[in-house]
N, C-alpha and C positions, 0 to 999 in steps of 0.2 A: 436547472432551468432558470433559476432566479438571476443567473449571470447574463441572460440574454437581454440586451438593451432594447426597450420598447419606446423610448422617448425620441429616438432619432429615426431616420428613414429606413425602410426595408425595401429590398429589391429582389424580385424573382429572376433567377438565372435559368432560363428555359433550356431543356435538353431534349435529345431524341434517343430513346423514348422518353415521354414526359416524366415518368417515375424517377428518372435520374436528375431531375431539376434540383436546384439549391436555392434556399432563401437566405439572404444576407441581411443581418441586423447591424446597424451602424450607429454609434454615437461619437461624441468628441474624443473619446478615449480609445475605443477599439471597435473591431468588426468581428461578429460571430457568424459563421456560415454553417447552416444545418441542412441536411437532406430534407426533402419535402415531408417525409413521414415523421422525422424527428422534430420538425418545426411546428407540427400541429399543436402540441401542448403549449408552446409559447404563444401561438396565435389565439388559442383558447383563453389564456390568461389575459391577453390584450383586450378581449371583449369585456373583461371585468375592470380594466384600468380606467381611471377617471379621464385622462387626457393622453391617449397614445398618439404617436405621430400619425398624420392622415394616411400615409402609405401603409403603415402597420394596420390601421383600422380597416383599410380597403382589403388587404390580404386576409385579415381575420374574418371579415364577413364573407369573403369568397370561400374560405375554408369551411365555414359553417354550411354554406349552400352545397359544397361538394360532399360533406359528411351526410347531409340529408339525402342526397342522391344515392350514395352507397347504402345507407340504412334502408331505403325504400326499394333497393334492388334495381334502380333505374340506371343500369350500365350494361354494356354489351361488349363482346369480343370484337376486336378489329385488327386481325393479323397477330402481331406479337405484343399487343397492348390491350388494355381495357379502355373503352371509350364511354364518356358520359352520354346518357340518353338525352333526347331533345328536352329543352326547358319548356315548362308551361308558360302561357302568355304572361301570367302574373310574375313568374320568376324572371323572365326576360326583361320585363319592365323594371323589376327590382335591380337588376344588374345595371341598367342604364341610369336609374335614379341614384344608385349607390356611387357610381363613377362620377356623376355630376356633383353630388354632395361633397365628395372628398377630393375633387379636382384630379381625378384619376382617369385612366384609359380603360374602357370596357374590355379591350382585348386582354388586359392583365388579369381581370377576373376570370375570363374563359380559360386562359393558360393555366392558372392555378387550379381551377376546377379539374381540368384535364389531368394535371400532374397528381392531384390527390386521388382521383378516381382510379388512375393507373397504379398507384402505389399501395392502396389499402387492401384490395382483395388478395386472398392467399393464392399463390401460384400464378403462372402466366397463362394467357389464353392459348388453346391448341385447337386442332381440327375436331377433337372429341368434344371440347367445350362448345364450339360453334354448332356442332350437330345437336348436342343436348339442348342448347338454347333454342334452336329452330323447332325441336319437338315440343319444348315447354310452351313456346309462343303459340304453336298450333293448338295445343291442349287448352290453353287459357282462352283462346278465341272461340272455342265451342260454346254454343248457346245453351248451357246446362245449369245456369244460375237458378237457385231455388229461393234464395233470400229476397226480401223486398228490395226493389230498386230505388225506393225513396231515400233521400239523404239522411245520414246518421251523424256525420261530423258537423258540428255547429259551433258558432261563436255567439257571444251575447252582447247586448248593449243596454243602456239605462235611459229611459225617457222621462223627462221632467214634466209634471202636470200640476196645475193649481187653478182653483176657481177664485173669484173675487174675494170671498170671505177668507180663504186660506192666505191670499196675498196680503190682505190687511193684517192678518195675524203673524205674518212673516214666516209662513211655512209652505212647503211644497210636498208633492208625492213623487216617489221614484217607482217607475213601472219597469219590470224586467222584460226584455224582448230577446227572442232567439232567432238567429240567422243561419241559413245554409252557408257553410264555410266556403263553398265554391261559387255560390250565387247569393251575395249579401242582400239582394233585393227580394229574395224569397225569405220571408220572416213571419213570425207570429208572436203573440204575447205568451209569456210563460204559463199563464193560467190556462190557456187553451191547450198548450202542449201537455200539461200535467193532467187535464181533465177530459180532453177531447179525443176523438178517434183519428187515425192516420188520414182518412179522407177529409177530415175537417181542417187539420193543420198542415198536411203535406209532408210530414217528417217520418223517418223510419223508427223502428222499435227502440233502437239504442240512442236516439237523439236526446231523450230525457236524461240518460246517464251522463252523456257528454256535456249537456248543459249544466248539470249539477257539479261536474268537475270544474267547468269554467267558472261557475259561481263561487266555488271554494277558493279558486285562485284570485278572483276579484276581491273576496273578503280578506284574503291575506294582504292584498295591496291597500285596501281601505276598510278597516275593521268594522265600520258602521254596517256593512252589508252582512255581518253575522246575523243580524235580525231577520234577513230574508232566509238564511239557511235554517232558522228555527221554525219556519212555517212549513206546514204540510204541503201547501201549494204556494211556492215562492212567487207570488204575483206582484205585490207592491208593498212599500213601507212609506210612512209619513216622516218627514224630516222637520225637526224644530229649528229654531234660529241658530243654535250652536252647531247642530249637525250640518246645516246648510253652509255656515261659515267654514266648517271643516272641509266640506265638499269643494268649495271654491278655493280654499287655501291650499289644500294638499291632495284631495281626492281626485279631482279631474286629471291632474298631472300623473299621479300614481296609476290610475286606471288606464290612461292613454298609453303609458309605458308598456302595459301588458296586452294592449290591443282592444281595450273595452272603451267604447265611445259613450259620452254623456250627451244626449240630444235635448236641446232646449226648444220650447215652442216659440214661434214667431212673435206671439203676443207678449212674450217676456224678453225684452231687449237686453242685449249685452254690448251696447254700443258706447259705453263710457271709455274714453281714452285719456291718457295723460301725456304731457310733454313739459319740458322745462321752459319757463318764460324768463327771459333776460331783461331786467329793468335797470335803469339808472336812477339812483335816489340821491337826494342831498342829505345832510346830516340829520334832518328831522323826519326823514322817510318820505318826503314829498317828491313828486316827479320834478327833476331838475331841468332848467332851460337847455336848449340843444347843445351849445358849445361852452356855456359858462362852467369853467372848472372841470370840463369833461375828463381831462387827463392831468388835472392838478393833484396836489397832495391830499386834498379833502375828498376827491372823487370816490364814489362807492357804487358798486354794482351788486345786484343780487339775483340769484336764480330762485324762482318760485315755481311750484307745481301749478300747471294750468290743466284743468279737467274740462273735457269737451264732450258733448252729446251729439252724435251724428256730425262731428267735425266742428260744431259751433260751441265756443267757450261758454261755460256756465257763468251766470251772473254772480255777484258777491252774495246775494240772498240765497241762490241755489247752492253755492259752495258752503254757506253756513248750514243749510238744511242737510246737505250731504255729510258734513262733519259731525252734526248732532245726532244723526240717525243711528239707532242701535241695531237695526235690522239690515241684513244684506239685500233686502228688496225695498225699493223706494219708488214712489210715484213722482216722476219729473216730467213737466210739460205735458201732463195729461195721460201719460203712458207709464206702465210699470217697467222698471229697469232693475236688472241684477247688478249689484255693486260688488265688484271684486274687492276682497279685504285689503289688497295692496293699494287700490284706488282710494278706499276710505281712509287708510292711514296717511296717504299723501294729502288728502283734503284736510285732515285734522292738523297736520304739520306742514303747512304750505311752504315755508322758507327752507330751501335746501342749504344754501350757504351764500356768504358774500365773497366777492372776488375782486381782484385788482382790475384796473381798466384794460391792461394788456390781456389778461385772461378772458375778459369779456369780449375783446376784439377777436381773440382766437376762436371762441365759441360762435361768434357771429359769422365768421368766415367759413367755418367747417359745417355749421348747422347742427352740431352735436356737442354733447358734454358728457364726461364720465362722472357718474354718481354711484352710490352704493348698489343700485339695481343694475348697473352696467351702463352702456352707452345709450343716451337718450337724445331725441330730437329737441332742437332749441327753437323757440319762437323769439325773434329779436324785437325788443321794444322800439317805440317810435324814436326815442332819443338817439339810438345807436344806428338806425337804418341809414341816415344820411352819411355817417362816418364810413360805414361799410361801402356805400356807393362811391364815396370819394376815393377810398382805397382801391377799389376794383377798377375805377376809371382813371387812376392817376397816370398810367403809362400811355393813355390814348387821348387825354383831354388836349385842348388847343394849347400849343406851347406858349410859355410866358415870354415876354420880350427880353432879349439879352440885356444885361446890365450896361449902363452907359460907360462904366469904368473899364470895361473889358476891351482890350486892344486885339481883337481877333474876331473872325467870322465863324460862328459855330455851325457845324454841319447839322442837317435836320435831325439825325438820330441823337446828336449831342444836345440839341435844344429840347427834345423830348426827355432825355435823361435829366436835364436841369429842371424841367417841369415836374418830373416824378420826384426828384429829390426835394424840391420846394414843397410839394404836397405833404410828403411824409414828415419832414422836419418842422413844418408849420404846425402840424398836429402834435408835435412833441414826441414823435415816434422815431426810432432809429430805422436803419435800412442797410442793405448791402448792394452796392453797384458792382456787378460781376461781369462787366464786358470783357471780351477777349483782350489779351495783352495788345497794346498798340492802338486801341480805338479811342484814346484820349480821355481816360478817366480823370487825369490830373487837371486838364483844362476845364472839364465839366465841374469839378469840385471848386476850382478857383472862381468860376462863374457863379456858383451857388453862394459862396462867401460874399461876393460883391452884390448879388441880388438881394440877400438878406439885409445888408447894410442899407440898401436903397429903399426897400419895401416895408420892412418892419423895424427900421431904425435899430438894428442889432449892432451895438457898439462893443460888445464883448469880443475878445480875440478868438481866433480859430487855432486849435492845437492839432498838428499833424504828427503822428508817430509813424516812422517808416524805418526800413533797414538803413544802415549807415551809408551804403553805396548809393542811396537815392537822395541824400541831403542836397547834393549839388544839383541834381536834376530838378528838385522842387524849387530851389532858389532861382535857377535859370528860367523855369517856366513862369514863376510869379513875376520876376523882373521883366519878362518878355510880354506877358499877357495882362498883367495888372501892375504897371510900373508905379502907380500911386499908393499901392498897399505896402505897409511896412512889413518887413520880414526879419525874423531873428532866429538864429540857431541857439538851441538850448542843448549844447553838446560840448564835451571837453571840460577842462578844469576851471575855466573862467566863466562858466555859464551864469546867467542871471535872469530873474523874472521881474525885476523892478521896472516901473514906469512903462507898463504895457499900454499901447495906444489902440488896441482893437485890430491889429493886423494879423499876420500869421506868426506862429511860433512852431519851429521845426525841431523835433527831437527824435531819438532812435530808441529801439526796443532795449538796447543795452543800457542807455542812459536812464530809461524808465525803471529798469531793475535796480540800479544803484540809487536812484533818487527815492525809490520806494523804501529801501532798506537802510539808507544812509542816515547818519546823525548830523546834528548841526542846527543852527537857528535860521538858516536861510529859507526863503519861501520855496515850497515844493510844488510840483505840478498839481498835486491833489488839493492844494490850498487856493487855487485860482478858480474863479467863477467863469468857466469857459462858455462860449456860445456854441460852437461846434467842436466835437472831438472826432478826429478822423484817424482810422487805423488803415494805413496803406500796406499792401501785401499782407492782408489780415490773416492769411494762413500761418503766419509766424506765431500766432497765439491760439492755434487749434488745440493745444493742450491746455485745458482750463485750469489745471493745477500748477502750471509753471509760474515762476515769480513774475515774469513779464505780463502774463494774462491777469494775475491777481492785481498787479499794480495798475493795469489799464482799467480794470473794473472799478478801482477806487477813485478814478478821476471824474469829477462832476462836469456836467454839460447839459445844455438845453436839449441837444439831440446828438446821436452818435451815428457815424457813417463808416461802414467797412468798405474798403476797396480791395478787390482781388479778382484775378483772372481765373482762379481755380477754387471756387467755393467748396468743391468736394474733390479732393485729391485721391483719397483712399476709401473713406466710408462716410456715412451720413452723420456720425457723431461729430465730425469736423465742422459740418454745417451747423450743427447744434451749438458748438462752441462759439462760432462767429455770431449767430443770431442771438444767442443768450447774452452776449455782451451788448449787441446793438439794441435789442428789444428784450430786456430781462423778463423772464416769466412766460414768454410767448409759447415756448415748447415744453414748459415744465422742467423738472429736475432732469439730470443726465440719466439716472436710472429709469425714471418714468418714460423718458424719450426713447431709450433703448427698447423698453417693453412695448410701448404703445405704437411707436412709429418705425424705428430703425429695423428691429427684428422682423416684423411682418413684411416690410417693403423689400428688404435685402434678400428675403427668402424667395421672392418672385411669385408667390402664390396668392397675393392679396391685392388685386387691381383696385378694389374699392378703397383700400387704405392709401394706395399710391395717389389716387385721385383726390382723396381728402387732404393728404399732405400737400399736394400741389395747390389746392385751394387755400390752405393755411399760409404757406410761405410765399406763394406767388406775389401778393401785393408788396412784400418786403424785400424781394430779390429781383433785381432787373438784370437779365442775362441776355446779351446780344453777341453774336458771333460774326466773324469776318465773312463767313459764307452766307449769312442771312441776306435776302434780297434787299437792296437799297441801303445797306449799312455802309459798306466801303467798296463801291464798284470801281473806284479809281485805283485800287491796289493792283499792282502788276501781277502776272502769273507766278506761281511757285511750283517748281519741279522737284520731286523727291526721288532719289535714286539709291538703291541698296547695292553696295559693291561687295560681291562675294569673293573672299580671299582664301587661299590655302594656308596651311601651316608650313613653316620651314621644318627641316628634319630635326633641328634642335628643339623647336616648339613641340613637335609631335612626340618626341621621346620624353620630354618633361611632362607633357599632358598625360600620356598613358601611365607613366610611373607614378605620378601624383594621384591619379584616379585609383590605381591598384593599391597603393600603400594606404591611402586614406580610407578607402572602402573596407579594407581589412580592420582598421581601427574602429570604424563605425559599427561593424558587425559585433565587435567585442565590447562596445561602450554601453554604459548604463544610460537611462533616459535623460538624465540631466546633462551629461557631457556630450551626448549624441548631437543635440541641437547645435552646440558650439562647433563640433567637428564638421557638420554639414555646411554651416555658414563659412567656415574656413575653406572647405573644399570648393564651394561656389566662387568665393573671392579669389582663391589661388588660380582656378581655371581661367577666370576672366583676365587675370594679370598675365598668365602665360599667353593667352590669345593676343594681348596687347604687345608684349615684348618680353623675351626671357630675362632681360636685365631688370625689369620691374619685379618679376617674381623672385629673382635671385638677389634682389636688393643691391644691385651693382650701380655704381655711379662714378663720377670723375672721368678718367681718360678711357673708360671701357668702350669697346667697339660697338656701334649701334647698327650700322648698315649691314644688310645681308642676313640679318637674324630675324626679321619680321617683315612680312609683306605689307603691313600697315604703314611702316616707315617708307617703304618704296612708293606706295600709292600716294601718301601724303606729299612726298617730294614731287611727284608728277602733277598732282592737283595744284599745289601752291606755286610750282614753277609756271604753270599755264596761267593761273589767276593773276599773279604779279606781272607777268609779261604783258597781259592784256589790260593792265591798269586797274584791275579789280581789287577787292579786299575780302578777307575771309575771317570768320570766327571759327576757332577750333576748340571744341568742347571735349573734356574727358572728366569722368567722375573721380579720377585719382590724381591727387596733387603730385605723387611720385612720378606718374606717367608724364604729367605736364613738365616736370623738371627735366626728364629725359628728352622731351621734345625741345625744350629750351636749349639744352646742350647741343642737340643736333642742328637746330636752326642757326645757332651761333657759329658752328663749324662751316655751315653753308654760306654764312655771311648775309642771311636774310633778315631784314629788320622786323622785329616783333616785340611784343610786350605780354606780360603774364599777370592776370588778376586772380587772386584766390582769397580765401577767408581771412587770412592774416594781413592783407593789404590795407594800409591806413586809409582813412576816408579821403584825406586831401589827395593822396596819390591816386585813388580810384577816380576822383573827379578829373585830375590831370590826364589820366590814361584815356578816359572817355573823350575828352576834348581833343587830344592828340589823334586818336583814331578817327573821329568824325571830321577832323580837319585834313585827313589824308596823309598825315605825317608817318604813320606806321601801317603797313598793309595787312599784317597778320596779328590777330589778337587771340592769345591763348587764354582760356577761361576754365576754371573748375566749375563743374555743373551746378553745384549748390551755391557757390558765391556769385556766379555770373548768370545764372539761369532765370533771374527775375528782375524786373524793374529798370534795367538799363535800356537806353535808347541808342542803338548802334546801327542806324540805317545806312551808314557808309558801306556796310558789308553787302555784297551780292552773292556770297557763298557761305554756307554754314556746314561745317564738317563735324560729325559725331564720331570720334575715334572708337568709342566703346558704347554698347547698348545699356540703357538704364532699364530697370524692371517695369517702370510705369511710363508708357508712351506720353502721358500728359506732361510729364516733367521734360521730356525731350521737346515737346511742342512749345512749352514755355521758353525754353532756351532758343529755339528757332525764331520765336517771336521777338527776340532782341533785334533782329534784322527785318523780319516780315511784319511791319506795323505801319501805322499812319506816318507819312513822311517818306516812305520808301518809294522811289520812282524807277527802280530797275528790277527786272525779273530776278527772282531769288532761286538759287539752286541749293538743295539740301542733299548732302552726301552722308550715308550711313555705312560704316565698315562692319562687315559680318564675316567671321571665319567659318568656312564650310565644315560640316561634320562635327561641330563642337557644340557646347552648351549655348553659345551665342546664337547659332542657327536654330537650335531647338526652341529657345525662348522666343525668338522672332516669329517662328512658325505658329507657336501656341498663341501668341498675342494676336497674330493676324487672323487665325481661324476662330477665335473667340470660343475655345473649348472651355470645359469646366475648370481645368487647371489654370487656364489663362485668366479666368475670372478671379480665382483665388490669388494669383500673382498680382493682378491689378488691385485687389483689395488689401493684401497684407504684405506685398513685396517678397523678399527672399525668405522671410520667416515661414511663409506658406509651404515652401519646398522642404522645410525641415520635418514636416509631418508625412512626407512620402515614405512608403516602405522601402526596404533595402533594394529589392528588385526594381521597383519603379525609379528609384534614385539612380541606380547603376545604369538603367536604360537611358536616363536623361543626360548623364554626363559622359558616357562612353564615347570615345572618338570613333567616328565612322569614316574610315579612310576612303571608302568608295564614293563618298559624297564630296 
């Protein structure tokens, strides 16, 4: 049974009859399916586990309820099955509370109870069983009870009492009370139960025995109660200071765990609360001025414990009194107060820790901080409150005037973007401008550079790091919108950083890597005191351990700005990588981020964490979409069309043979080689769907027409587009497929050009200019090389020859044409082969199923974890479709 995983989710598969149900336990490695009866020991073990998965905990508590029903005989025949009897009001409320606590469905509890009740009794119900049960019920209903009807089953509680003299001495008394188990409001003191008559206390003859049993259990939980057991009449005991500290420290929690309450008198308050106070201090521990050095190298913030009584913070004198007190009972503001030992410890050691300014900002935005005791509320000091307000209002404050050196008219949302950037960078904080592709992030950043030169006399240069394909675009935009600004390429063999005059320096991620690791005496990027450091298409450094990411982190600057249209392509860790560069320390270490933020949010079960995370990153990430009201109403319409296509006979034969042969190899493969075989299967099938020549690695004079309907459709689409004077972008994820299309278009005599990862930078710029000038109507692009950064608004048609696993990547590619500057309606064409894996993936992504979520998160690798049957179902050719 130890092999049953309890840390992952558990699912009840219901059946008819319920006893045939199955419980599935799953973790990252495997799934164990057990019949309901055999699953009970595992669920019992889960109740002893420290942190079982919430779904396991829910089923474990439901199984305990079912076992209690069976043990009490509260079940009855119902045809061919046993049915649970009606739940008591308290039990029904427990089911609802249990489901709420564990984010579950109450129906799951009822279904498991029904399955366990049906599975445990020996034999199946019959007509004889039903007849016997009817006779038994009639016999039990006869009024022939001879025992007392007074309650005998009881629970206990402990009442705290103390007079003034005892409080001064730091002691209290514990009085034992006995309650009716079914009616807790019916109670008496233990002294009366032990010495009085039933008519005095209202309990049956066996109540004293049950009370003694409950007291022994309480003494096992908190041994100080052994002193009550030693008394002939266990009425009360006096607690000295040490015992009272033990009660507060351990006893109350241990007793509550077994259902014994400790009741405190109203006159003895327990209203002391603690929270973390965040303060800004200068080097001598004094409160610092509002903005002097707030984010400078000497800035220091500290968290200190703040203790409050009835919500009002204690004064310094009261804090000293609390810290000096040796008793857990203290007179504060004229009233006696119980001091929890943890509160006393916090008062004695007020300083929690010092933190960096960015960590202080994070705590101020979320209102919480992680300390040894767990997550604590934060009170923000006066010095940091205005900063928080400026951050929260940065995107909505009145826009700053456009710089006089800008030769363009900014749209309203671009002016707000400039204002937001100015607010963050003026504070010395980084940020991420994450507008949709085509909304003008480049011109907004150019405006920021000019604005800083005019307002804060920023004479230092701005460094822009971007993909090689965007160098020409940046040069053209700067020359167009800021003609007075100097611009220099730091790229190629003759690059130099001498005599910089405060303009723009453009470099690539590739140059950044070589500059970081190369030798020589020349000035490197990290040796320059930059004003702004800009990472364009910042998703290129989403892997923080890559050479480019490490080199980017080593470059100094007053502020860092990340530009990207897709801050989260796959998972939240990518956003961490971008923000940890822009605002180091905001989200903590990568491992801490995964534990505190990413894992709870991506599980979908922690809405409070999602809201907290939005509060934390919201001020530093500005995200606007083309579909947002008022952002880009001038954009023309976009029409998206899926073109379903069949396979040719050659494709169908190849497809089925490849599935059959590869699935046989997968069945025989070990775990390590299986993953590679699955990926090879998926890639091969997609290549077959494109064209047999791609899968068979044919080239040269090979025949292409008539072997794939994608070629036929492409001929039809391009013929119409070119005849109407339009222009098209043709995307494929495979360079080999693009080479075949090149050969085909050459034979047709259709003018075209092809951009891929190996295309030199100068050639890329020339290709973009030629296409935008209308010299070439068809632009072939590999998805990875041409899917980001390029401005290709000459195109009014975008054709996706094959489907990518992540629709966000396809959208980025489409946005090469559908962006600011586009004045024609854009038509998007997606080719999908019917009955194949292409159609299955398209359907899954559209329906947002669980598998689709996995594909969106981890791409093709998610499909390597499918079982053989599921994988076969995914890839099998369905000829009827």
